[in-house]
N, C-alpha and C positions, 0 to 999 in steps of 0.2 A: 532738770531731773531731780526729783525729791526721793531721797533714800531714807527709809525708816530704820532706826536701830532700837531693838527691843530685847527683852530677856527678863529673867526673874530678879527679885531683889538680891543684891550682893553679887550679881554675876559679873559686873564690871562694864556695864553699858557706857557709863560716862568716860571711862578710860579709853575704850575702843572709839567712842565718838570723837574724843580729843585727838587721838592718834590719826584717825581717818581725816579729820578736819585739817590737821597739820599737813598731812601728805598731799591732800587735794587742794589746799588753800580754799577750803569750802566754809561757808557759813554753817554753824551748828546751832540748831534750836533745841531747847529742852522743854518738854511739856511740863515738867515739874517747876521749872523756873518761870514759865509763863503763868502757871497757876498761882505761884507765890506773888507775882506782880499783880495779877488780876484781883487779889485779895487785899492789896494795899488801899488805904483810904482814898476814896474818890474814883477808884477804878471800877470797871463794869461789873466784875464779880462781887466786889464789895457792895455796890449798890443793890445788886440782886439779892445778896445775903440779907441786907436790911429789909428789903421787901418781904423776904421769906420768914425771917426770925426776929426782926427788930434788933434790939441791942443785946440779945441773949448771949452772943459769943463775942462781945466787944469788951475791951478793958476800959480803965478810967480815962484813957486818952482817946477813946472811941476808935481805936484800931482793933483789928481782929486779934483776939486772944488765941493765938495759934495752938499752944498746949491744950487749952480747954476744948477747942474745936477738934483737935486730933483725938483727944480722949473720947469725945462724943461720937466721932466717926467710927471708932472701933467698938464702942459700946452699943451702938444703935444703928442697925442696918438702914432704917428709914432716914436717918440723918446723913449717912454716907451716900445713899441714893439721891437724896435731895441736893447735896453738894455737888455730886457728879453731874446732875441734871443742869446745874447752874454753870459749872466750869467747863465741862467737856465740849459743848457747842461753841463756846468762845475760843477755846484752844484750837479746836478743829478749824474754825474760821481763819485764825491767824496763820495756821500752817498752809491752808489752801491759798490764802492770799500771797504768802511767800512763794509757793510753788508757781503761781501764775506770774508773779513778778520775775522769777528766775528764768522761766521758760525752759526750753530744751537745750540751751547752749551752756548752761552752768549746772554744777552739782551742788545741791543743798542737802544737809543732813538734819534729821530730826530724831532726837532721843525720846521715845514714847514707850514707857514701861507697859502701859495697858493698851497697846495698839490692837492686839487681837481681841482683848476683852471688850473694847469699844466697837469692834467691827469696822475699823478704819482701813482695812487692807487695801481696798480699791483706791484709796487716796494717794498711795505711794507707787512710784515706778518700780522700786525694788525694796526688799526687806532683808535686813541683816539681824540674825538672832545671836546673842552672846550667851553662851552656856558656861557653867563651871560646876565643879563638884559641890553638892548641896552643903556639906560640912564646911567647906572653904567659904561658900557664899554666906552662910550663917555667921561665921567668925568675922568676915569682912564687914558685914552690915552692923554687927554689934559694936565693933571698934569704930567704924565711921560715924555712926549716929549716936554713940554713947547710950544705947538702950539695952534692955535685958533681952536675952534670947527669945523669951515668950512673946515680946512685942514684934520681933522680926517674924516669928512663926505665924502670928496673926495676919501680918501683911501677906506672907507667902500663901496663906490659905485663901485669900481673896483672889489671888492671881492664878491664871492657868499655869500648868507645869511647863518646864523648859522643853521637854520632849515634844509636847503639842505645838509649841511655838516654832521649834526647830524644823519640824516636819513641813511647816507651812511657809517657811522663809526661803529666800533665794540663796542666801549664804549663811553659814554657821561658823562663828568664831569660838573656839574652845579656849577659855581664859583660866583654865585650871592650873596651868604651869607658870613659868616665870614671865616677867614683862617682855623679855627678849623674844620668847616663844610667841607671845601674843603679837608683838610688833611684826614678826615675820609673816604671820597670817594676814595682818592688816595691810602690810605692804603688797602682798599678792592681791588682796581685795581691791586696793586702790588702783593697781594696774589694770585689773579687769573692768573697773568702773570707768577709768579713762578711755579704755578701748570702746566700751559701750557708748560713751558720750560722742565719740567721733563718728559712730554709725548713725546717730540721730540726724 
């Protein structure tokens, strides 16, 4: 069983994924972490970047210059689209392979911020959306990533809003309160997922 965890920037997807992974003793995949690995020297994403842009976004060590690439992605929609066209199929393939390997007798979790934007809903058995107050989300993202609010707002504009995602998800976790409050919701979710697993 593959469960997708999604939400907007700063909503607390990673926190919920860690909690749920701990409660279920489940493997947790992160599409962002997969993307980072795919851009390491010699990896499939890195090779495709070279095919597409040559050394335009490489540093002196011929590694991806991530700050430069990030700046280009937010400045030019064509660059962002091209990078997504490179990475998203590779990420999706890894997640589907993990789903096949796990089968229906185990629960696997995948944190995928752009799950709905990519149209991957059908790849998951269930989807969990993490929501939070927009002001809280902005503050969290600024503090976590050490970026300006304007940078966070740029990312938020690329994403679908939380209400859209929540309406199309099987469960919604409200992460606007304390960690204890979130933990209580995740405990209930874990119990429901365990019950569903026994029905398979």
